Structures are given as structure tokens and as C-alpha cells.
SELO-97494 format. One line per 2 residues: number of its first residue (from 1); their letters; for each residue x, y, z of C-alpha. Coordinates in Angstrom, 2 decimals, decimal comma, always signed. Each point is the difference from the previous one (the first is absolute). Layout:
NUM	A	X/Y/Z; ...
END
This chain:
1	XX	-0,03/+0,11/-0,28; +1,50/+3,47/-0,76
3	XX	-0,81/+3,13/+1,38; -1,51/+1,35/-3,32
5	XX	-2,64/-2,96/+0,12; -1,30/+1,48/+2,87
7	XX	+0,20/+3,22/-1,19; -1,92/-1,02/-3,15
9	XX	-2,40/-1,57/+2,16; -0,47/+3,07/+1,83
11	XX	-0,89/+2,21/-2,80; -2,26/-2,42/-1,15
13	XX	-1,77/-0,96/+3,45; -0,35/+4,01/+0,15
15	XX	-1,04/+0,64/-3,29; -2,05/-2,94/-0,73
17	XX	+0,86/+0,76/-3,62; +2,72/-1,61/-1,85
19	XX	+0,12/+2,55/-2,68; +0,22/+2,57/+2,35
21	XX	+2,43/-1,46/+2,18; +2,32/-1,16/-2,91
23	XX	-0,10/+3,83/-0,81; +1,02/+1,15/+3,59
25	XX	+3,02/-2,49/-0,19; +0,99/+0,71/-3,44
27	XX	+0,38/-3,71/-0,92; -2,30/-1,94/-2,79
29	XX	-3,52/-1,39/+1,20; +0,69/-3,55/-0,54
31	XX	+3,38/+0,00/+1,74; -1,83/+1,59/+2,47
33	XX	-2,28/-2,94/+0,06; +2,25/-2,59/-0,15
35	XX	+1,86/+1,27/+2,86; -3,10/+0,29/+2,19
37	XX	-0,80/-3,86/-1,25; +3,28/-1,26/+1,01
39	XX	-0,04/+1,97/+3,96; -3,60/-2,12/-0,08
41	XX	+1,66/-2,93/-0,93; +2,83/+0,26/+2,21
43	XX	-1,99/+0,80/+2,81; -2,29/-2,77/-1,01
45	XX	-3,43/+2,15/+0,93; -2,18/+2,26/-2,58
47	XX	+0,60/+3,44/+1,23; -1,99/+1,82/-2,76
49	XX	-3,50/-1,26/-1,72; -0,33/+1,60/-3,53
51	XX	-1,90/-0,38/-3,76; +0,21/+2,24/-2,83
53	XX	-2,16/+2,68/+1,86; +1,35/-0,44/+3,34
55	XX	+2,54/-0,44/+2,68; -0,82/-0,26/+3,74
57	XX	+2,16/-1,18/+3,04; -1,16/-3,62/+1,56
59	XX	+0,19/+0,03/+3,86; +3,42/-1,47/-0,32
61	XX	+1,12/+2,87/-2,17; -1,53/+2,65/+2,45
63	XX	+2,19/-1,16/+3,17; +2,97/-0,34/-2,40
65	XX	-0,13/+3,46/-1,22; -0,24/+1,22/+3,42
67	XX	+3,08/-1,95/+0,92; +1,95/+1,13/-2,99
69	XX	-1,10/+3,51/+0,38; +1,72/+0,06/+3,56
71	XX	+3,22/-1,70/-1,46; +0,50/+2,19/-2,96
73	XX	-0,49/+2,93/+2,36; +3,04/-1,55/+2,00
75	XX	+1,90/-0,68/-3,10; -0,29/+3,46/-1,31
77	XX	+0,81/+1,38/+3,51; +3,10/-2,07/+0,46
79	XX	+1,06/+0,96/-3,43; -0,10/+3,74/+0,85
81	XX	+1,88/-0,25/+3,41; +3,14/-1,62/-1,89
83	XX	+0,03/+2,60/-2,21; -0,57/+2,43/+2,79
85	XX	+2,94/-1,41/+2,49; +3,28/+1,08/-2,00
87	XX	-1,37/+3,30/-0,08; -0,41/+0,21/+3,80
89	XX	-4,05/+0,53/+0,11; -0,64/-3,54/+1,23
91	XX	+1,93/-2,62/+2,17; +0,42/-0,54/+3,68
93	XX	+2,99/+1,75/+1,60; +1,32/-1,88/+2,86
95	XX	+1,66/+2,39/+2,87; +1,47/-1,93/+3,43
97	XX	-1,08/+1,72/+3,15; +1,19/-0,60/+3,68
99	XX	-1,31/+2,00/+3,05; +3,44/+1,36/+1,29
101	XX	+0,24/+2,12/-2,84; -3,11/+2,06/-0,62
103	XX	+1,00/+2,73/-2,63; -1,81/+3,38/+0,40
105	XX	-0,39/+0,72/-3,62; -0,78/-3,60/-1,18
107	XX	-4,11/+0,23/+0,41; +0,52/+3,21/-2,14
109	XX	+1,65/-1,90/-2,42; -2,43/-2,32/-0,20
111	XX	-2,70/+2,26/-0,29; +1,51/+1,62/-3,27
113	XX	+1,10/-3,00/-1,52; -3,62/-1,60/-0,05
115	XX	-1,73/+3,32/-0,97; +2,68/-0,22/-2,97
117	XX	-0,35/-3,48/-1,05; -3,60/-1,08/+1,77
119	XX	-0,33/-3,71/-1,71; +3,64/-1,06/+1,81
121	XX	-0,50/-2,37/+3,15; +2,65/+1,29/+2,48
123	XX	+0,45/-2,87/+1,89; +1,80/+0,81/+3,43
125	XX	+1,79/-3,30/+1,52; +0,97/+0,21/+3,59
127	XX	+3,82/-1,62/+0,34; +2,62/-0,38/+2,39
129	XX	+2,62/+2,71/-1,31; +2,57/-2,62/-1,08
131	XX	-2,22/-1,32/-2,07; -0,64/+3,06/-2,10
133	XX	+3,33/+0,04/-1,63; -0,53/-3,71/-0,74
135	XX	-3,18/+0,59/-1,44; +0,71/+2,94/-1,93
137	XX	+3,29/-1,76/-1,30; -2,17/-3,34/-1,26
139	XX	-2,46/+2,13/-1,89; -3,10/-0,78/+2,58
141	XX	-0,12/+3,46/+1,30; +0,54/+3,04/-1,95
143	XX	+1,02/+2,49/+2,84; +0,80/-0,49/+3,61
145	XX	+0,85/+2,22/+3,16; +2,95/-0,05/+2,20
147	XX	+3,10/+1,44/+1,82; +2,43/+1,27/-1,77
149	XX	+2,63/-2,25/+2,06; -1,65/-2,91/-1,41
151	XX	+1,45/+0,88/-3,59; +3,24/-2,11/-0,94
153	XX	+1,58/+1,77/-3,53; -0,30/-4,04/-1,14
155	XX	-3,77/+0,26/+0,50; -0,20/+2,31/-3,51
157	XX	-3,04/+1,38/+1,05; -1,58/+3,57/-0,17
159	XX	+0,48/+2,10/+3,04; -2,69/+2,90/+0,44
161	XX	+0,28/+1,62/+3,75; -3,36/+0,88/+1,03
163	XX	-0,03/+0,90/+3,76; +3,12/+0,52/+2,92
165	XX	-1,47/-0,78/+3,18; +1,59/+0,88/+3,57
167	XX	+0,23/-3,24/+2,06; -1,76/+0,41/+3,13
169	XX	-0,52/-1,34/+3,37; -3,02/-1,62/+1,24
171	XX	-0,29/-0,17/+3,44; -2,90/+0,14/+2,85
173	XX	-1,32/+3,01/+1,15; +0,77/-0,89/+3,84
175	XX	+3,63/-0,97/-0,80; +2,86/+2,23/+1,28
177	XX	+1,25/+1,08/-2,92; -3,35/+0,88/-1,61
179	XX	+0,33/+3,87/+0,56; +3,29/-0,02/-1,75
181	XX	+0,08/+2,10/-3,35; +2,61/-2,36/-1,50
183	XX	+1,50/-3,43/+1,27; +3,40/-1,97/-0,72
185	XX	-0,70/-3,63/-0,64; +2,66/-0,83/+2,33
187	XX	-2,20/+0,55/+2,46; -2,42/-2,23/-0,42
189	XX	+2,59/-2,80/+0,21; -1,94/-1,87/+3,04
191	XX	-3,36/+0,49/-1,79; -2,07/-3,06/-1,25
193	XX	-0,77/+0,78/-3,99; -2,71/-0,65/-1,98
195	XX	-0,11/-1,84/-3,46; -1,47/-1,00/-3,07
197	XX	-1,90/-3,01/+0,52; +0,28/-1,09/-3,49
199	XX	+4,33/-0,41/-0,02; -0,37/-2,89/-1,20
201	XX	-1,79/+0,97/-2,74; +1,88/+3,19/-0,62
203	XX	+2,98/+0,98/+1,91; +0,81/+3,82/-1,26
205	XX	-1,85/+1,30/+3,46; +2,10/-2,23/+2,34
207	XX	+3,36/+0,51/-1,88; -0,47/+3,83/-0,30
209	XX	-0,79/+0,33/+4,13; +3,08/-2,72/+0,92
211	XX	+2,38/+2,21/-2,03; -1,00/+3,02/+1,56
213	XX	-0,07/-1,53/+3,31; +3,87/-1,57/-0,65
215	XX	+1,17/+3,53/-1,26; -1,04/+1,52/+3,08
217	XX	+2,15/-2,53/+1,72; -2,78/-2,82/+1,40
219	XX	-1,29/-3,23/-1,39; -4,43/+0,95/+0,59
221	XX	-2,00/-2,32/+2,34; -2,86/-0,90/-1,82
223	XX	-3,53/-0,10/+1,79; -3,68/-0,23/-1,73
225	XX	-0,47/+0,18/-4,01; -2,69/+1,81/-1,88
227	XX	-0,83/-0,05/-3,62; -1,32/+3,56/-0,71
229	XX	+0,83/+3,61/+1,10; -2,97/-0,21/+2,45
231	XX	+1,06/-3,11/+1,65; +3,35/+1,36/+0,61
233	XX	-1,12/+3,13/+1,60; -2,99/-1,63/+1,90
235	XX	+3,04/-2,08/+1,78; +2,17/+3,15/+0,29
237	XX	-2,81/+1,86/+1,76; -0,91/-2,98/+2,62
239	XX	+3,77/+0,22/+0,82; +0,86/-3,20/-1,62
241	XX	+3,25/+0,80/-1,81; +1,19/+3,01/-2,18
243	XX	+0,35/+0,16/-3,94; +2,04/+1,84/-2,31
245	XX	-2,48/+1,25/-3,20; +0,97/+2,20/-3,00
247	XX	-2,71/+2,99/-0,12; -1,30/-1,18/-2,67
249	XX	-2,00/-2,48/+1,49; -1,41/+2,12/+2,39
251	XX	-2,10/+2,53/-1,82; -2,82/-1,18/+2,16
253	XX	-1,30/+1,41/+3,22; +2,52/-1,34/+2,62
255	XX	-2,05/-1,73/+2,91; -0,16/+2,28/+3,52
257	XX	+2,55/-2,41/+1,69; +2,58/+0,25/-2,30
259	XX	+2,90/+2,64/-1,12; +1,91/-0,18/-2,86
261	XX	+3,50/+1,73/+0,72; +2,65/+0,76/-2,69
263	XX	+2,98/-2,33/+0,60; +4,22/+0,36/-1,41
265	XX	-1,25/-2,10/-2,75; +1,09/+0,46/-3,72
267	XX	-3,06/+0,78/-1,68; -1,69/-2,71/-2,31
269	XX	-0,17/+0,62/-3,69; -3,05/-2,18/-1,97
271	XX	-0,65/+0,09/-3,71; -1,29/-1,91/-3,04
273	XX	+1,40/-2,63/-1,51; -0,37/-1,82/-4,07
275	XX	+1,76/-1,48/-2,07; +1,55/+1,98/-3,09
277	XX	-0,30/-3,26/-2,18; -3,57/+0,04/+0,34
279	XX	-1,87/+1,76/-2,74; -3,55/-0,09/+0,87
281	XX	-1,87/+3,56/-0,91; -1,85/-0,52/+2,89
283	XX	+3,11/+0,31/+1,91; +1,47/+2,57/-1,80
285	XX	-3,34/+2,01/+0,42; +0,32/-0,54/+3,70
287	XX	+3,33/+1,17/+0,68; -0,31/+3,29/-2,38
289	XX	-3,05/+1,24/+2,58; +2,23/-1,77/+2,81
291	XX	+2,98/+2,41/-0,48; -1,73/+3,31/-0,75
293	XX	-1,77/-0,69/+3,51; +3,34/-0,82/+1,39
295	XX	+1,39/+3,53/-1,52; -2,50/+1,75/+1,24
297	XX	+0,14/-1,03/+3,37; +4,07/+0,25/-0,32
299	X	-0,65/+3,78/-1,25
END
């Protein structure tokens, strides 16, 4: 069964006239008659009842026409989508995200991209930071977000800085150091440190915290774990431990029982990564908008 057989049948079934259907399809009437008869023979069911004066659909023909209409609409849509995907007007853009890296300008970039390319689907995938590079390199994701320190020259990935965040200490409002304007990490060597509950899946935060503490001259004593910013702050407020977090994850209201205080740690720089070898038009369009917003923010 060929696609043209279905289109031939649809034309005849819609017009109920072989002559007009042949004219519409730009084929000879004898050819059209043979093709429709061949379709009926292949299916094994009479679809059209015809004589010299009239053509009408059989019950089987009516049911078959309804399904053929749906099928041809889907095929036409598939063809249109395939033709428009290389132009960047259709398709799916896959972006990796992570709760530890909340980039302020990202929602604005998404909004502008949706406005300019409304038929492109954006798939946001929550993934551990260490997986962003792997997924981008493999082509399973177009874009990811990582701290700049995670990028090595051998990764051969494009990187665009989007945020520079202060590293803050989160402690209970009842803590003896809570009224300080700045805390040296070394002063917290005897504290219990909160860590990421998903460190086995994503060791990025655990590695970050361990590095900071070791630079301050001690090995952190790990205590309770949390999976979200809210979880960290809730435990801090309850006095279960202290935490160090980049300011970009603390955009929301800080609970009353928590203080976030400047530290002597270096700032954290974060940005977007993508594979320069990926020739996706979807990616190029998104990166162009991303660069525009990044330039406006840094100006």
C-alpha cells in the first residue's frame, strides 16, 4: 500500500466522483479507478459502491475514510515539521538545569526564545552538575550550566559566564557568630556541616564544600543532609548545622531563624556550556539570545 493510494481514495471518497477527483489529482480517470480498485483488493474490502451514475461509500469505506483522514493529517504534519526543523522553527531544545545554579537571567532568556520561536518545545532536565558536560558532549542535551571551575581545556566546550555569586555562610540566628558582618571559614572548624543528600549521584556540592574547608585548614564534620535550598535553610534554622551556599541559590526569602553572612571564600562563577561542534539551529538561536542578555547584564 502506497501513500498515493490513500490520497487517491480520499479524493474520490470526498467528492464521490471519479472524474472530478482525477482532475483534482491531475491523473487520468482510468488510472485513478485502477488504483482505488487495487487498494480495495489489497485490503480485501469494498470501500466504494459505484455504478455508471453514482459513487457512494460503503460502511467499511466510511470507517476507513475517517482513519485515512487522521493518518494523512499526521503525515502532512510530520513532513512540515521535518522541513522546518533545520530552520530552527520547530523541534525540541534540551537544557540541563540544577537547583544549585539558579541563573537570574535564565527565565528572561526562555521567555524571549518562546516568543520568537513559539513552536519549539523546551525540555528542561534536572540533572546533577557533573552530568551536564557528559550530556552536552554526547548530544543528548543542547545546553547545560556549570561552575567555571568545573570546565577544563580538554573538555572542548564553549562557556559563557552568566553569574558571579558571593559565597555565603548560612547559620542559625541563635549562633554566637550570627551578628557578625563577615565570618572566616576557619572559625567554623568545630561546627557540624550540612551536605547534599544526593552526593553519591552528584558530588559537586560535597567537593565544593570539602575544598573550601580544607583551604581553611580543617576537614569538615558532616552531619544531616538536604536535597534543596529550603531543606538546607530549614536545618540551619533548627540549629542542626551550618552551610556554605552561593548567593545565586539564596534569591528567595531567608527564613527568620537563619542568617546569611559574607565569608572569606572566593566568589563562585557560573555559566552556560554547549558543544561548538553541535550545528543545531535551535542551539544557535538560543545562544544568540543568551549572549544578548549576558551582555546587557554585564554592561
